[in-house]
N, C-alpha and C positions, 0 to 999 in steps of 0.2 A: 504494500498499501505505500504508493507515494503522495505526499503532503504538504501544499505551498498555501499561506494565508496571507491576504494583502488586505491592507488599510486601507477602507475607498474614503470616509470621511467621519471624522468624529468618533463617535462609540462604534461603525459601523465593519463589520471585516467579511470578506468574501475569501471560502475557504475551497481551493480544490483538491479534491480526494481520487487519486486514479487505483482502480482495480485493476489488477493482473490477468488476463484473459483465466490465464493456467488454474486461477482460484476460482471462476466464474463456471470452469467448462466444468470441473471436479466434482462441485456443488450440485453442479445440474446430472451431472454424471450418476454422482451417489444418489442423486433423488430419483431417479426413472429407474435405475436398479431394483430400488426399495419401490418403488409405485407397479414394477412388473411383474412382482411376486402376490401383489392380490387383486390387478388389474382382472376386469371379468369383459370378455368379448364375445360376441356372437359366432358360434364356430371352435371354440377353441375351451379347453376345461381349465377349470381358473387357478390362476397359477402358470399357465405355461403357453400364456400372448409371447411370442417370439419380442425380444427388445426392440427388434428396427420396427415391429408393428408399431410399440410401443413410445418409442421416438418419436416416430416420424408425426402419431396423434396428436403427444401429450408435450415435446417439445418448447414450441411458444408458450406455452402458459408456466411449466414449471421455469423455463429461465425467467417472466418475467415475476414471480413470486417469488425467486431466487434472490435476482438482483434487486427487488423491496427489499428484503429482507439484508442482505450486504450493504446496500445504502445506507439504513438506520444504523446497525450493528457499525459498520465504520464511520458513519460518523460522530456518535460518540467516545468510538474508541483516538478520533486522529483530535476530539477538542482536548481529550484526558494526555496525549501526544505533547499539543501546541499548548499544552496549561493556560486553555483559555477556559473562560468562566458566561457562556452564553446566557443572556436575557432576553426570554421571548424564547417562539420556533422559528426553527430555521427555513428560509424560502429555497428550496432545494430543487433543482433545474438539470436536467443533463448536459453535459461539457463533452469537449475533442477529448479524445486519449492522447498521451505522450504521442511523439512523431515515432513512427516504428512497432507502435503495440497495438495489439489486437483487443484488449480490454476494455473496461469501461471508465468514464471517469463522471464525476456531477462536482455542481456547485452549489454552496450552500450560502447564504446570505442572508447573517444576524448580526445582532448585534451585542455587546459585550457589557458587561457591569465595568464603570471606570473605578480604575487605580488611583489611590488619594491616601493621604497622611491624615484623618481627620483631627482638626483645628479645635481645640478650646484653652480659652486660657483669660485672665482679668481685664480682657478689652470685651469681653461680655457684663454688660452689668446689670444687676439685678434689684427692684424697688419689692422688698420682701415685708407686707401690711404687717401691724402688729396692733390688736384690738383683744380690749377685755371684751368680757360679757357684765351687763350691769347690771343692777338691779331693774331700771327703767324699762330694759329689755326683755328681761321673766316678763317684769307684769304684761307690757305691751302685746308679748305671746299668749297668755293666761287670756286678754282680752280678745286678743283674734279668735283665740277656741271658742270663747262667750257669744260671739257674731257667726262661725258658725253653725250654733246652736238658735239664731234669733225665731222668736215665734212672734207672730202676727195677729193683734188683736182687735176686732172689729171696733169703732168710736161711732161716735153722733157729733163729726163737726168737718168742717172742710179741710180738703186735703191739702198735703206739704210734703214737701222733699223728704224723701227717706220714707213714706209711707208707700204701702200695699195697694192699690185699687183690684178691684173685680168688677170689669166692664167688657160692655159687647161692642164691638167696633163692626162700620160696614164705611169699607171704601170707594170712591166712583171717580173717572177721569172722564170728563166729557161728558157725564152724566150716565155710566156707565160700568157696572162692577165690571171687578177684576179680581182673576184667580190670585189667592193667596192675600186678598184687603179685608177679609173678614173675618170675627173669631165671634164666640160667646162665653159667657164668664171666664174672661181671659185674667191670670194674675199679670201686675205688673208695677213692679217699684220707682217711684219717681227721683229721675235722678238716675237710674243705672244705667241708662241710655241704650235702654234694649232694646227702641224704636228707634224711626228716623229721625236726624234731629228737628228741634221744634215739636215733637207731638207729646211727649211729656212735659214738657214746661207749658201747654195749654190747657192740661189736665189738673194744674194746681188750683187751687180753690175752687176744686167741685166736691160737693158731699151725695152721701146713698140716694139715689131717685132719680137727680139732677140727668135733663141729657142735653145735650149741647153738639153743635158742626161747626168745626176746625178745618181751618184751611192745611194744607202741608204741598212744599215741591220736594220731591225725591231727586236726590242729589245727582249732580251729573255724572258724579264717575260710578253710581248705582250700580251693583253685580248683576238684576236684571233688566238686560239694556232698555226691553221695550216700557219699563217706569223710570227710566234714567231724567232728568228735567223735567218729569212731566209735577204739574199742577196740579192738585188731588183735594178732594174734602171726604173728612171722615165722619160719620154719626155716629154718636160717642153714647152712653147710659151706664152709667155707671151702680153698680148694684152695693157695692162696699166699700170704705173704706178703712185701714188697718193701720193700726202704726206700729213698730217693731218694742218687742219689749225682751231684753237682754235675760237668759235666767241663772239664778244664782248656782253656786257652784254647789250643787248637792250631792252626796253623795251618790247618788242615782245618777247624775250627771257625769260625774269625775267616772265612775264605769266602765259608763257609755264610750270612756276617750280609750277603754282599754288596760284601765287601772285597777287589778283585782280589788284592794281593801279600801277603796275609795274615798282615800286623806286625801285634801290637798296637796300636802308634806309631799306624798308620792308622784303625785301629777307635778308641783314645781320640780322634783328630783328628774323627771323622766324629761322634762320639758329640757331642764340645762344637759341633761347629757345627747338630747337631739341637737340642741344649737351647738352645745362644742363640736361634735360630732362636725356637723354642717359646716362650721366657722373654719375647721381644720382644711374637709378638702374643699372649700373657696379658695382660700389661702395656697392650698398646695396648687392648685388647678392656675391661678395664678403667677407663682413663682415659675411652674411649669411650664407656663405659655411662651415667658420670657424666655428661658433655659433655652427652649425650640427657637425659636425667635433666633435669637443668637449663634444655637447653632447652623443655622439656614445664610446668616449674615457672613458667618466665618467659612463657610465652605460653600463658592459655587462651583461646583459641580456639573461637570455635562452628565444628564438621567438620560436612559435609554428612553427610544419616543414610543416601544414597544409596551414598557410598562404603562408609563403614562396612560395611552391607552385601554391598558387594562382599567387602572383606575378609576378613569372617565366615563366606563362601561359600569364601572360597579355605582360609580356615584349617581349615573342616568337612572340605573336597575330602582336605588332607594328613593331616589327621588319618584318616579313612576308608581311605586310600590303606597306613596301617601298620596298619588291624585284619583281620579275618579275612574273606572277600570277600563271608561272608552276613551282614556286621553290617549294624544297621539305621540308616541316618544320620538318622532320624528321630527317634530318641530322645537327640542331638546336637542340644540347646536352643540357640538364639540365644543365651541369656540366659551360655554355656558361655563365651562368645568376646567380648560385647560389650565388657569391659573392655578388653584387650586389644585388640582389633584398632581400637576409637577411640583406644586413647595412639599406634596404628601410624599412623592415618591423622594424627592432631595433628602428629606429628612428622615425617612426609614436607612434610606442607604445611608448616611452619617451617623442615624444612630446601629444598624448595625454592625458599621467598620469597628467601633467604639467596644463594640459587647465584643466582636472579635478581640480586636485589640488587647482591650483590659479580660479580657477571658472572664466577663463577668455569669455567674449560672444564676437561674432562676431555684435558692434550695430551697425543699419542701416544707421546710420550718416558716421562709418570706411565702412561700404560696397558702398559706394554711392562715396567716394572720392577715393576709389581703382577705382572703373569704370570709372569715368569721369580720372584719371589719363589715365587708359589704352584707354579711346578712343579719348584723345587730340592728341595723334601720328595720325589720321586717319581726311581723309579731310571733311568727317561729321560727327564729335563728337555725337550729339544728334542721329543720326543713330545707330550708333555702344552702345547705353545706353539703348536706346530704347531693341534694340536687346538681350541685357543681361537681362533685367526685363522683357522679353518676355518667357527668357528660363527657366528655374528652374533648370534644371541641370546646365547650365554654373553658376549661380547665386550660386550655390554651390558651384563651383570650385572659386569663389571670395572671398564668405565667409572662406571657407579654408585658401587662401592667406595672409587674415586678421588675423586669429588666429594665424597663422603658425609667422606672423610679431609682433604680439605683443606677442608671447614664447620669439621672440628672441628679443625683447625690454627687458623682463625680465632678459633672460640670460645677455646682455650687463649689465646687471645694476651692474648685482655680478663678471663680466669678471673682469681679468686685458686686458685693452686695451690702445694701442700705437697707437698713431698715425703717417702715414708715408707719409714723403713730398715724392711726384711723379707729374707725368705730366698726362695733357689730354691723349697725343699719347700715353701713357707707360701703360694707364688705357685700352684705349681703342684697343690698336693695342699690345700687353703684346709681348716683345721678346722670338722667341723661346730659351727652355731650352741648352745648348752648352751640346754637347755629352757629357759624362764620357769619364778622361783618361786613357787609356789603361794601367796596370802596366807593368812592365817589366816580371815581370814572365805569363803575361795571353800568 
């Protein structure tokens, strides 16, 4: 077997492999001889068909099968011989045999993984949030739990923001009713913005038994195109007005949150434990994102287009699963995913190279700890642990997380890390960035 490798461009390689004719002929002959022992043909006893008859009938088919098998085997042998690391599947086409050789050759075109030394040092700057859980944070969380169990009690007064109204409504455009424009005894909380703009505000001040016709214009960008921008009127009938009532933390209510002894102390303890876990997860995520951004910036490597294409396909499939079944995937052009897919592949290659060079391993204890941490947020942690250890693919995902955390720790040890004091609320609910001010020339 003769092998020659040519670098065409970037990570692409063109490998020519020549297979000696004697190797091919020998393999074909061996297969035909074996075949002749079992071939059945009219006029001959089983196994007694003359070899030349078997050869005449079956040689083209056997030679094709032998060549296919030899191409596959010799491709992988040649790759190992040349110490190449193919990325993705090769494109294989027949080639010209060397001068004077009656054998067979093929050309395999493929990309290889980039060879590089991963870089991470103190030029990677990480701002690590530092926050404590304050008493006010715990009280706010308790109040949110109460709000989850809000009850509405009927009142004999005019409605105001925050009240729940039980209403009938019937909508018309140009005097004609339209689909989806009516309901009977529908609950609606004023101020919830559940209806189109202007609907809820016109119900403030109404009471049980009142009737009213309101004027509404659907937004121009409304999802139902036949309604977008249309002037509409709704006939409203109010059945009830109810005000919100927050329940007290009774033993029964506390038990409904999964606290077996029904005490406020146990509920607070459980809340604090969950808040601490969520705070750590959020901080770790922010730190990890900065580490990964730093690795991408310090390691501007070429990435195999075949791997990017696979990542684009994976992202498109994930998005399609979230869309209606009749959605057309052809509308999701590759360009929508290319940037993020390229970054993902680049980061995967850099992290993988660090894992190899540092000989990082996902030991069983670290994997167990990770699984237990994930399971701790569930009502039955042991059931979740058993599920992970009974699912090989899920466990491999955990091993991947453990390896990434180890890489993050290694990069952090070399990076410039600055602690940034902040609050629990700002970490869990970061303020949205302000819109940039327009310049005078814009």
